[in-house]
Backbone as JSON Lines, residues from 0, in Angstrom:
{"i":0,"aa":"X","n":[108.65,75.63,95.09],"ca":[108.31,76.79,95.89],"c":[109.05,76.67,97.23]}
{"i":1,"aa":"X","n":[109.71,77.73,97.61],"ca":[110.44,77.72,98.87],"c":[109.47,77.86,100.04]}
{"i":2,"aa":"X","n":[109.95,77.55,101.23],"ca":[109.08,77.65,102.4],"c":[108.68,79.09,102.67]}
{"i":3,"aa":"X","n":[109.56,80.04,102.33],"ca":[109.23,81.45,102.51],"c":[108.04,81.85,101.63]}
{"i":4,"aa":"X","n":[108.04,81.37,100.39],"ca":[106.92,81.66,99.49],"c":[105.64,81.01,99.98]}
{"i":5,"aa":"X","n":[105.74,79.82,100.52],"ca":[104.56,79.13,101.05],"c":[103.98,79.89,102.23]}
{"i":6,"aa":"X","n":[104.84,80.39,103.11],"ca":[104.36,81.17,104.26],"c":[103.72,82.47,103.79]}
{"i":7,"aa":"X","n":[104.34,83.13,102.85],"ca":[103.8,84.4,102.36],"c":[102.45,84.21,101.69]}
{"i":8,"aa":"X","n":[102.26,83.1,101.0],"ca":[101.02,82.87,100.28],"c":[99.93,82.26,101.14]}
{"i":9,"aa":"X","n":[100.25,81.84,102.33],"ca":[99.22,81.23,103.17],"c":[98.23,82.29,103.65]}
{"i":10,"aa":"X","n":[96.98,81.91,103.73],"ca":[95.92,82.85,104.07],"c":[96.05,83.35,105.51]}
{"i":11,"aa":"X","n":[96.51,82.52,106.42],"ca":[96.62,82.94,107.82],"c":[97.69,84.01,108.01]}
{"i":12,"aa":"X","n":[98.67,84.05,107.15],"ca":[99.72,85.06,107.23],"c":[99.29,86.37,106.58]}
{"i":13,"aa":"X","n":[98.52,86.29,105.52],"ca":[98.17,87.48,104.74],"c":[97.14,88.36,105.43]}
{"i":14,"aa":"X","n":[96.2,87.79,106.14],"ca":[95.14,88.61,106.73],"c":[95.65,89.62,107.76]}
{"i":15,"aa":"X","n":[96.49,89.24,108.72],"ca":[97.0,90.27,109.65],"c":[97.86,91.32,108.95]}
{"i":16,"aa":"X","n":[98.63,90.93,107.97],"ca":[99.46,91.9,107.25],"c":[98.59,92.85,106.42]}
{"i":17,"aa":"X","n":[97.48,92.36,105.91],"ca":[96.55,93.22,105.18],"c":[95.95,94.26,106.12]}
{"i":18,"aa":"X","n":[95.54,93.83,107.3],"ca":[94.96,94.76,108.27],"c":[95.97,95.81,108.72]}
{"i":19,"aa":"X","n":[97.2,95.39,108.96],"ca":[98.24,96.32,109.36],"c":[98.54,97.31,108.23]}
{"i":20,"aa":"X","n":[98.58,96.81,107.0],"ca":[98.82,97.69,105.85],"c":[97.73,98.73,105.68]}
{"i":21,"aa":"X","n":[96.47,98.31,105.84],"ca":[95.36,99.25,105.73],"c":[95.4,100.26,106.88]}
{"i":22,"aa":"X","n":[95.7,99.78,108.08],"ca":[95.76,100.68,109.24],"c":[96.87,101.72,109.07]}
{"i":23,"aa":"X","n":[98.03,101.32,108.61],"ca":[99.13,102.26,108.44],"c":[98.86,103.24,107.29]}
{"i":24,"aa":"X","n":[98.23,102.77,106.24],"ca":[97.85,103.66,105.15],"c":[96.9,104.74,105.65]}
{"i":25,"aa":"X","n":[95.89,104.31,106.4],"ca":[94.93,105.25,106.97],"c":[95.61,106.22,107.93]}
{"i":26,"aa":"X","n":[96.52,105.71,108.75],"ca":[97.24,106.55,109.71],"c":[98.01,107.67,109.01]}
{"i":27,"aa":"X","n":[98.77,107.33,107.97],"ca":[99.58,108.34,107.28],"c":[98.71,109.39,106.58]}
{"i":28,"aa":"X","n":[97.64,108.95,105.93],"ca":[96.79,109.91,105.22],"c":[96.05,110.81,106.21]}
{"i":29,"aa":"X","n":[95.53,110.23,107.3],"ca":[94.8,111.04,108.29],"c":[95.75,112.01,109.0]}
{"i":30,"aa":"X","n":[96.95,111.55,109.37],"ca":[97.9,112.44,110.02],"c":[98.32,113.58,109.08]}
{"i":31,"aa":"X","n":[98.53,113.28,107.81],"ca":[98.87,114.32,106.85],"c":[97.74,115.33,106.68]}
{"i":32,"aa":"X","n":[96.52,114.84,106.59],"ca":[95.37,115.74,106.45],"c":[95.17,116.57,107.71]}
{"i":33,"aa":"X","n":[95.4,115.96,108.86],"ca":[95.28,116.69,110.12],"c":[96.31,117.82,110.21]}
{"i":34,"aa":"X","n":[97.53,117.52,109.82],"ca":[98.56,118.56,109.81],"c":[98.25,119.66,108.8]}
{"i":35,"aa":"X","n":[97.67,119.29,107.68],"ca":[97.42,120.25,106.62],"c":[96.22,121.15,106.93]}
{"i":36,"aa":"X","n":[95.16,120.59,107.49],"ca":[93.92,121.35,107.63],"c":[93.62,121.82,109.05]}
{"i":37,"aa":"X","n":[94.13,121.14,110.08],"ca":[93.85,121.55,111.46],"c":[95.04,122.36,111.97]}
{"i":38,"aa":"X","n":[94.91,123.66,111.92],"ca":[96.03,124.53,112.3],"c":[96.3,124.53,113.8]}
{"i":39,"aa":"X","n":[95.34,124.08,114.61],"ca":[95.57,124.02,116.05],"c":[96.25,122.72,116.48]}
{"i":40,"aa":"X","n":[96.46,121.79,115.57],"ca":[97.19,120.55,115.85],"c":[98.68,120.83,115.66]}
{"i":41,"aa":"X","n":[99.46,120.69,116.71],"ca":[100.9,121.03,116.72],"c":[101.12,122.47,116.27]}
{"i":42,"aa":"X","n":[100.63,123.43,117.03],"ca":[100.7,124.83,116.6],"c":[102.11,125.43,116.62]}
{"i":43,"aa":"X","n":[103.06,124.79,117.29],"ca":[104.4,125.36,117.37],"c":[105.25,125.12,116.13]}
{"i":44,"aa":"X","n":[104.77,124.27,115.23],"ca":[105.52,123.96,114.02],"c":[105.24,125.03,112.96]}
{"i":45,"aa":"X","n":[106.28,125.49,112.29],"ca":[106.12,126.54,111.28],"c":[105.23,126.06,110.14]}
{"i":46,"aa":"X","n":[104.49,126.98,109.55],"ca":[103.5,126.66,108.51],"c":[104.14,126.03,107.28]}
{"i":47,"aa":"X","n":[105.29,126.53,106.85],"ca":[105.95,125.99,105.67],"c":[106.32,124.53,105.88]}
{"i":48,"aa":"X","n":[106.89,124.24,107.05],"ca":[107.28,122.87,107.35],"c":[106.05,121.98,107.48]}
{"i":49,"aa":"X","n":[105.0,122.48,108.1],"ca":[103.76,121.69,108.27],"c":[103.2,121.28,106.91]}
{"i":50,"aa":"X","n":[103.12,122.24,105.98],"ca":[102.54,121.94,104.68],"c":[103.37,120.94,103.89]}
{"i":51,"aa":"X","n":[104.68,121.11,103.91],"ca":[105.56,120.19,103.19],"c":[105.49,118.79,103.82]}
{"i":52,"aa":"X","n":[105.57,118.73,105.13],"ca":[105.53,117.44,105.81],"c":[104.17,116.77,105.65]}
{"i":53,"aa":"X","n":[103.1,117.54,105.7],"ca":[101.75,116.99,105.51],"c":[101.61,116.42,104.1]}
{"i":54,"aa":"X","n":[102.11,117.14,103.12],"ca":[102.06,116.63,101.74],"c":[102.85,115.35,101.57]}
{"i":55,"aa":"X","n":[104.02,115.29,102.2],"ca":[104.82,114.07,102.12],"c":[104.12,112.89,102.79]}
{"i":56,"aa":"X","n":[103.47,113.14,103.93],"ca":[102.73,112.07,104.6],"c":[101.57,111.56,103.75]}
{"i":57,"aa":"X","n":[100.85,112.46,103.13],"ca":[99.72,112.05,102.29],"c":[100.2,111.26,101.08]}
{"i":58,"aa":"X","n":[101.25,111.74,100.44],"ca":[101.79,111.01,99.28],"c":[102.31,109.64,99.7]}
{"i":59,"aa":"X","n":[103.0,109.56,100.83],"ca":[103.5,108.27,101.3],"c":[102.33,107.34,101.68]}
{"i":60,"aa":"X","n":[101.27,107.88,102.26],"ca":[100.1,107.07,102.59],"c":[99.44,106.51,101.34]}
{"i":61,"aa":"X","n":[99.36,107.33,100.3],"ca":[98.79,106.85,99.03],"c":[99.69,105.77,98.43]}
{"i":62,"aa":"X","n":[101.0,105.97,98.49],"ca":[101.93,104.96,97.99],"c":[101.78,103.65,98.76]}
{"i":63,"aa":"X","n":[101.68,103.72,100.09],"ca":[101.49,102.51,100.89],"c":[100.18,101.84,100.56]}
{"i":64,"aa":"X","n":[99.14,102.61,100.33],"ca":[97.86,102.03,99.94],"c":[97.95,101.31,98.61]}
{"i":65,"aa":"X","n":[98.68,101.89,97.67],"ca":[98.86,101.23,96.38],"c":[99.65,99.93,96.55]}
{"i":66,"aa":"X","n":[100.67,99.95,97.41],"ca":[101.46,98.73,97.64],"c":[100.62,97.64,98.31]}
{"i":67,"aa":"X","n":[99.77,98.02,99.26],"ca":[98.88,97.04,99.89],"c":[97.96,96.43,98.84]}
{"i":68,"aa":"X","n":[97.41,97.28,97.99],"ca":[96.54,96.79,96.92],"c":[97.31,95.84,95.99]}
{"i":69,"aa":"X","n":[98.51,96.25,95.58],"ca":[99.29,95.45,94.65],"c":[99.71,94.12,95.27]}
{"i":70,"aa":"X","n":[100.09,94.12,96.54],"ca":[100.56,92.9,97.18],"c":[99.45,91.92,97.48]}
{"i":71,"aa":"X","n":[98.29,92.4,97.88],"ca":[97.27,91.51,98.38],"c":[96.13,91.25,97.41]}
{"i":72,"aa":"X","n":[95.86,92.13,96.51],"ca":[94.71,91.92,95.64],"c":[95.08,91.53,94.22]}
{"i":73,"aa":"X","n":[96.27,91.86,93.78],"ca":[96.66,91.46,92.42],"c":[97.35,90.11,92.39]}
{"i":74,"aa":"X","n":[97.76,89.58,93.54],"ca":[98.45,88.28,93.59],"c":[97.51,87.14,93.93]}
{"i":75,"aa":"X","n":[96.23,87.33,93.8],"ca":[95.29,86.23,94.13],"c":[95.18,85.23,93.06]}
């Protein structure tokens, strides 16, 4: 096992990365939902662009959440 693998598998390294992954997942999904449902948030942006961008943020947030799950919970 290389030293990089040892560092990645150590518990002290994984916990902060897990928290950051969860925080970023939450950030992307909440920002996408806010853009999609709160029309007074960034009102100068056109509706078509808001909906497309909000959908992309939500999909990317779900993808990041899946990656966090795959990296931290399936490799135990």
